[in-house]
C-alpha positions in Angstrom: -10.4 -139.2 -48.0 -14.1 -138.6 -47.0 -16.7 -140.7 -48.9 -18.8 -138.6 -51.3 -22.4 -138.4 -50.4 -25.2 -138.6 -53.0 -29.0 -138.1 -52.6 -31.3 -139.6 -55.3 -34.8 -138.1 -55.5 -37.4 -139.8 -57.7 -40.9 -141.0 -57.2 -40.2 -144.3 -59.1 -38.9 -146.9 -56.7 -37.3 -149.1 -59.4 -35.3 -146.1 -60.7 -34.2 -145.2 -57.2 -33.0 -148.7 -56.6 -31.1 -148.9 -59.9 -29.3 -145.6 -59.4 -28.5 -146.5 -55.8 -26.9 -149.8 -56.9 -24.9 -147.9 -59.6 -23.7 -145.2 -57.2 -22.8 -147.7 -54.5 -20.7 -149.7 -56.9 -18.8 -146.4 -57.7 -17.9 -146.2 -54.0 -20.3 -143.4 -53.0 -22.5 -143.2 -49.9 -26.1 -143.0 -51.1 -29.5 -142.0 -49.7 -32.8 -141.8 -51.5 -36.0 -139.8 -51.2 -39.4 -140.4 -53.0 -40.3 -136.7 -53.4 -39.1 -133.2 -53.0 -40.4 -132.6 -49.5 -38.7 -135.7 -48.1 -35.5 -134.7 -49.9 -35.6 -131.3 -48.2 -35.9 -132.9 -44.8 -32.8 -135.0 -45.4 -30.8 -132.0 -46.7 -31.7 -129.9 -43.6 -30.1 -132.6 -41.5 -27.2 -133.7 -43.7 -25.1 -132.2 -46.5 -24.8 -134.0 -49.8 -22.2 -133.5 -52.4 -24.5 -134.3 -55.3 -28.3 -134.4 -55.5 -29.8 -136.3 -58.5 -33.3 -134.8 -58.8 -36.2 -135.9 -60.9 -38.1 -133.1 -62.7 -41.7 -134.4 -62.4 -42.7 -135.6 -58.9 -45.9 -135.4 -56.8 -46.3 -132.7 -54.0 -43.3 -130.7 -55.2 -41.8 -130.7 -58.7 -38.1 -130.6 -59.5 -37.8 -126.9 -60.1 -39.5 -126.0 -56.8 -37.3 -128.5 -55.0 -34.2 -127.1 -56.6 -35.1 -123.6 -55.5 -35.6 -124.8 -51.9 -32.3 -126.7 -52.0 -30.5 -123.6 -53.0 -31.9 -121.8 -49.9 -30.7 -124.6 -47.6 -27.4 -125.7 -49.1 -25.7 -123.6 -51.8 -22.7 -126.0 -51.9 -24.4 -129.2 -53.1 -24.4 -129.9 -56.9 -27.8 -130.8 -58.4 -28.2 -133.0 -61.5 -31.7 -132.9 -63.0 -33.6 -135.9 -64.7 -36.3 -135.1 -67.1 -38.5 -137.0 -69.6 -37.6 -137.0 -73.3 -38.7 -133.8 -75.0 -38.6 -131.6 -71.9 -35.3 -129.9 -72.6 -36.6 -126.4 -72.2 -37.5 -127.1 -68.6 -34.1 -128.6 -68.1 -32.4 -125.5 -69.4 -34.5 -123.5 -67.1 -33.2 -125.6 -64.2 -29.6 -124.9 -65.2 -30.4 -121.1 -65.2 -31.4 -121.3 -61.6 -28.4 -123.4 -60.4 -28.5 -127.0 -61.7 -25.2 -128.4 -62.8 -26.4 -130.6 -65.6 -29.4 -132.7 -66.7 -30.3 -136.1 -68.2 -33.2 -137.2 -70.3 -34.8 -140.5 -69.5 -34.0 -143.2 -70.4 -30.3 -142.3 -69.7 -27.0 -143.9 -70.6 -25.4 -145.4 -67.4 -21.9 -144.7 -68.5 -22.7 -141.1 -69.2 -24.4 -140.8 -65.8 -21.2 -142.1 -64.2 -19.1 -139.5 -66.0 -21.4 -136.5 -65.1 -21.6 -137.5 -61.4 -17.8 -137.8 -61.3 -17.4 -134.4 -62.9 -19.9 -132.9 -60.5 -17.9 -134.3 -57.5 -14.7 -132.9 -59.0 -16.4 -129.6 -59.3 -17.4 -129.8 -55.6 -13.8 -130.6 -54.7 -12.5 -127.6 -56.7 -15.0 -125.4 -55.0 -13.9 -126.6 -51.5 -10.2 -126.0 -52.5 -11.1 -122.5 -53.7 -12.7 -121.7 -50.4 -9.6 -123.0 -48.6 -7.5 -120.8 -50.9 -9.6 -117.8 -50.1 -9.2 -118.4 -46.4 -5.4 -118.3 -46.9 -5.6 -115.5 -49.4 -3.8 -113.1 -47.1 -1.0 -115.5 -46.5 -0.3 -116.5 -50.1 -1.6 -113.4 -52.1 -3.8 -115.1 -54.7 -1.1 -117.7 -55.6 -3.3 -120.5 -56.9 -2.3 -124.2 -56.9 -2.5 -127.4 -54.8 0.0 -129.5 -56.8 3.0 -130.9 -55.0 5.2 -128.4 -56.8 3.2 -125.5 -55.4 3.0 -127.0 -51.9 6.8 -126.7 -51.9 6.6 -123.1 -52.9 4.1 -122.4 -50.0 6.4 -124.2 -47.6 9.4 -122.0 -48.7 7.3 -118.8 -48.5 6.3 -119.7 -44.9 9.9 -120.4 -43.9 11.6 -117.6 -45.6 9.1 -115.0 -44.4 10.2 -115.5 -40.9 13.9 -115.0 -41.8 15.2 -111.6 -42.6 17.4 -112.7 -45.5 17.7 -111.8 -49.2 15.6 -114.0 -51.5 16.0 -114.8 -55.2 12.9 -115.9 -57.0 13.5 -117.8 -60.3 10.9 -118.5 -62.9 9.6 -117.9 -66.4 7.6 -114.9 -67.3 4.0 -115.1 -66.0 4.6 -117.6 -63.2 3.8 -115.2 -60.4 7.2 -113.9 -59.1 5.7 -110.6 -57.9 2.9 -112.4 -56.0 5.5 -114.5 -54.2 7.6 -111.5 -53.3 4.6 -109.7 -51.8 3.5 -112.9 -49.9 7.0 -113.0 -48.3 6.6 -109.3 -47.3 3.1 -109.5 -45.8 4.1 -112.5 -43.7 7.3 -111.0 -42.4 7.8 -108.6 -39.4 8.2 -105.8 -42.1 4.6 -106.1 -43.2 3.5 -102.7 -41.9 6.4 -101.0 -43.7 6.5 -100.2 -47.5 6.6 -102.8 -50.2 8.3 -101.1 -53.2 8.6 -102.9 -56.5 10.7 -102.0 -59.6 11.2 -103.7 -62.9 14.8 -103.3 -63.8 14.2 -103.6 -67.6 11.4 -101.0 -67.6 13.8 -98.2 -66.8 16.3 -96.8 -69.4 19.8 -97.7 -68.4 20.8 -94.1 -67.8 18.0 -93.6 -65.3 18.1 -96.9 -63.4 20.7 -95.8 -60.8 18.7 -92.6 -60.1 15.5 -94.7 -59.7 17.2 -97.0 -57.2 19.2 -94.5 -55.2 17.6 -91.1 -55.9 19.5 -88.0 -57.0 20.4 -84.5 -55.8 19.2 -81.3 -57.5 21.5 -80.6 -60.4 22.9 -84.1 -60.6 22.2 -84.2 -64.3 20.3 -82.3 -66.9 16.6 -82.1 -65.9 17.3 -82.9 -62.2 15.6 -79.7 -61.0 15.0 -81.0 -57.4 16.1 -83.8 -55.0 14.4 -87.1 -55.6 14.2 -90.1 -53.3 15.1 -93.5 -54.8 13.3 -96.8 -54.3 15.6 -97.9 -51.5 14.8 -94.8 -49.4 11.1 -95.2 -50.2 11.3 -98.8 -48.9 13.0 -97.9 -45.6 12.2 -100.5 -43.0 10.3 -102.6 -45.6 10.9 -104.7 -48.7 12.1 -103.8 -52.1 11.3 -106.2 -55.0 13.7 -106.0 -57.9 12.2 -107.8 -60.9 14.3 -108.9 -63.9 17.5 -108.5 -61.9 19.4 -110.4 -64.6 19.1 -107.5 -67.0 20.8 -105.0 -64.7 24.1 -103.5 -66.0 27.4 -104.3 -64.4 28.0 -100.8 -63.0 24.6 -100.7 -61.4 25.2 -104.3 -60.1 28.3 -103.0 -58.3 26.3 -100.3 -56.5 23.5 -102.7 -55.6 26.1 -105.1 -54.1 27.3 -102.3 -51.8 23.8 -101.6 -50.6 23.2 -105.3 -49.8 26.6 -105.6 -48.0 27.0 -102.3 -46.3 23.3 -101.1 -46.1 24.3 -97.7 -47.3 24.6 -95.7 -50.5 24.8 -92.1 -51.9 22.3 -90.4 -54.1 23.4 -89.7 -57.7 25.3 -86.4 -57.5 25.5 -86.5 -53.7 28.2 -87.1 -51.1 26.1 -87.9 -48.0 26.1 -91.6 -47.0 22.5 -92.8 -46.5 21.9 -95.7 -44.2 19.1 -98.0 -45.1 17.3 -101.0 -43.5 15.6 -102.8 -46.4 15.0 -106.5 -47.3 15.9 -107.3 -50.9 13.8 -109.8 -52.8 15.0 -110.2 -56.4 13.5 -112.1 -59.4 14.7 -113.3 -62.8 13.7 -115.5 -65.7 17.4 -115.8 -66.7 20.0 -118.5 -65.8 22.2 -116.4 -63.5 24.8 -119.2 -63.2 25.3 -119.0 -66.9 25.3 -115.2 -66.8 28.1 -115.3 -64.2 30.1 -117.7 -66.5 29.6 -115.3 -69.4 30.7 -112.3 -67.2 27.4 -110.5 -67.7 26.4 -110.8 -64.0 28.7 -110.4 -61.0 29.5 -113.6 -59.1 29.7 -111.8 -55.7 26.2 -110.2 -56.3 24.8 -113.6 -57.3 25.9 -115.2 -54.0 24.5 -112.2 -52.1 21.2 -112.5 -53.8 21.0 -116.3 -53.7 20.9 -116.7 -49.9 17.6 -118.5 -50.3 16.1 -119.2 -53.7 12.5 -120.1 -54.7 11.8 -121.7 -58.0 8.4 -121.2 -59.5 7.5 -124.1 -61.9 6.1 -123.3 -65.3 2.4 -124.1 -65.8 3.2 -127.0 -68.1 4.9 -128.7 -65.2 1.9 -128.4 -62.9 -1.0 -129.3 -65.1 -2.8 -130.7 -62.0 -3.5 -127.0 -61.1 -5.3 -126.2 -64.4 -8.8 -127.1 -63.2 -8.4 -125.1 -60.0 -7.0 -122.1 -61.9 -9.9 -122.4 -64.3 -12.5 -122.3 -61.5 -10.7 -119.4 -59.9 -10.6 -117.2 -63.0 -14.1 -118.4 -64.1 -15.5 -117.0 -60.8 -13.4 -113.8 -61.0 -14.4 -112.9 -64.6 -18.0 -114.1 -64.3 -18.3 -111.5 -61.5 -16.4 -108.8 -63.5 -18.4 -109.2 -66.7 -21.7 -110.2 -65.2 -21.6 -113.6 -66.9 -22.6 -117.1 -65.8 -20.1 -119.3 -67.6 -20.5 -122.7 -66.0 -18.2 -125.1 -68.0 -16.1 -125.6 -71.1 -16.7 -127.8 -74.1 -14.7 -131.0 -74.7 -12.5 -129.5 -77.5 -11.6 -126.5 -75.2 -10.9 -128.8 -72.3 -8.5 -130.8 -74.5 -6.8 -127.7 -75.7 -6.3 -126.4 -72.1 -4.8 -129.7 -71.0 -2.5 -130.1 -74.0 -1.3 -126.5 -74.8 2.2 -125.7 -73.4 1.2 -122.2 -72.0 4.5 -120.4 -72.7 3.1 -117.3 -71.0 2.2 -119.4 -67.9 -0.5 -118.3 -65.5 -0.6 -114.8 -67.0 -1.4 -116.2 -70.4 -3.9 -118.7 -69.0 -5.7 -116.0 -67.1 -5.9 -113.8 -70.3 -7.3 -116.8 -72.2 -10.0 -117.4 -69.7 -10.8 -113.7 -69.4 -11.2 -113.3 -73.2 -13.2 -116.5 -73.5 -15.7 -115.4 -70.8 -16.0 -111.9 -72.1 -16.8 -113.1 -75.7 -18.8 -116.3 -75.0 -22.5 -115.8 -76.0 -23.7 -118.7 -73.8 -22.9 -120.3 -70.5 -20.4 -122.7 -72.1 -17.0 -121.8 -73.5 -16.9 -123.3 -77.0 -14.0 -124.0 -79.4 -14.3 -120.7 -81.2 -13.0 -119.1 -77.9 -9.5 -120.4 -78.7 -7.5 -117.5 -80.4 -6.6 -118.4 -84.0 -2.9 -117.7 -83.4 -2.6 -120.5 -80.8 -5.3 -122.9 -82.1 -3.9 -126.3 -83.0 -3.6 -127.0 -86.7 -4.1 -123.4 -87.7 -1.6 -121.8 -90.0 -1.5 -118.0 -90.1 -0.4 -116.7 -93.5 2.2 -114.0 -93.1 4.9 -112.4 -95.3 8.4 -113.8 -95.4 10.5 -111.5 -93.3 14.2 -110.9 -94.1 16.0 -108.6 -91.8 18.4 -106.3 -93.7 22.1 -106.6 -92.9 22.1 -102.9 -92.0 20.1 -101.5 -89.1 16.5 -100.8 -89.7 14.3 -98.4 -87.8 11.2 -100.2 -86.7 9.6 -97.0 -85.4 9.5 -95.6 -88.9 7.4 -98.5 -90.2 5.3 -99.3 -87.1 2.0 -98.1 -88.6 2.5 -100.0 -91.9 3.1 -103.6 -90.8 0.9 -106.3 -89.1 1.4 -107.4 -85.5 2.6 -110.8 -86.8 5.1 -109.2 -89.1 6.3 -107.0 -86.3 6.8 -110.0 -84.0 8.8 -111.8 -86.7 11.0 -108.8 -87.2 11.7 -108.5 -83.5 12.6 -112.2 -83.3 14.9 -112.0 -86.3 16.6 -109.0 -84.7 17.1 -110.8 -81.5 18.5 -113.8 -83.3 20.9 -111.6 -85.3 22.0 -110.0 -82.1 22.7 -113.4 -80.4 19.9 -112.7 -77.9 21.4 -109.4 -76.8 18.4 -107.2 -76.2 20.3 -103.9 -76.1 21.8 -104.6 -79.5 18.5 -105.7 -80.9 16.8 -102.6 -79.6 19.5 -100.4 -81.2 19.2 -102.3 -84.5 15.4 -101.8 -84.6 15.6 -98.1 -83.6 13.7 -98.7 -80.4 14.4 -97.8 -76.8 15.1 -100.7 -74.4 11.8 -100.1 -72.6 9.9 -100.1 -75.9 11.5 -103.4 -76.9 10.7 -105.0 -73.6 7.1 -103.9 -73.8 6.9 -105.6 -77.2 8.6 -108.7 -75.9 5.9 -108.9 -73.2 3.1 -108.1 -75.7 4.1 -110.9 -78.0 5.2 -113.4 -75.3 8.7 -113.5 -76.7 11.0 -115.1 -74.2 14.7 -116.0 -74.3 
């Protein structure tokens, strides 16, 4: 690992010496400069990870020096030092690009921590730049943990092999991103990439969506329609939530994978197709096979190569990098300048289980940046429904033994009450979503939309 380089700029020789000794003991490479002009000369010839810069100096003050540093090197992180009672000037320096500031005399331990955090920020920025360079290869999949390196390795390997792939992972882990990364790194990259969520289509229309239909095949079929497989000819089809596909449709899908042919609904002509299938699920398909709700032969056809996406709680090392990525993304989107998060929010981010995974984390950061009145994300950015130690009062819900029609009452209940009713219905139906939807008087698609809305998983 390269040694971190620090430049200390101050007109007081004793202070330069003290800080140099402190930073040397921390294992950093240190250089010093007695004023802003000499600091700029050094920065023109060498890059520094952190510049510790005094506010008041002869020839060129700290603000002027900071502005010039930003013209030469936008990557270095600047920490300002100022006399007690000059905080307004310190805030001004942060507005134009300083990372943090100290008032003299400063606490040595605090200085250590801030320098360490500044170096960590630099490292994250470098990792983000590396990720941007490989953005085409990995399609915005963010992470440098060992678990994610294994995912990248599998994507690189499987992209070169024209085989069926099964992606397994909880909701929000990035299964669609992985499927697209496989496609754009394969020889099929110039052909279509067609995606379909198997639970977003009503059961009666799923077969038509996949394979198309002929005119007059059923009521309302006024003209021939191509299905997803024909649309994906030569390319890749991504079938999300494959574990929720009905057994009859599974049988037809098996034939397409095995024989590379099918007929449109209501048609007799055999259509040949050359398509790579990438499927994804958040279900345990082995258990589904044992329970006879998923075909064993289809499972083996799909599971030629499997990629497991770890949940966010199992790769917490990636949280800082994800924060930086989404901070930059939503700062740009909302015209904000959020620079960091408060200690309570940092503690929450590190300890929360993130059941919605990366999708939930991104939504949290987006909301926090949109609503934060300053450049720091404070504790009130944590939504009350997930804030530790917060109890949300809600009515006790008892699901009647007879079926209820949730759609009749949808405008008269709170979101929390609706969520509890849906959970109770799923429990009563033993987890069977079709039965729960029927009991609630909802379509399958409507129920799945609400499960996603409230982050209700199996």
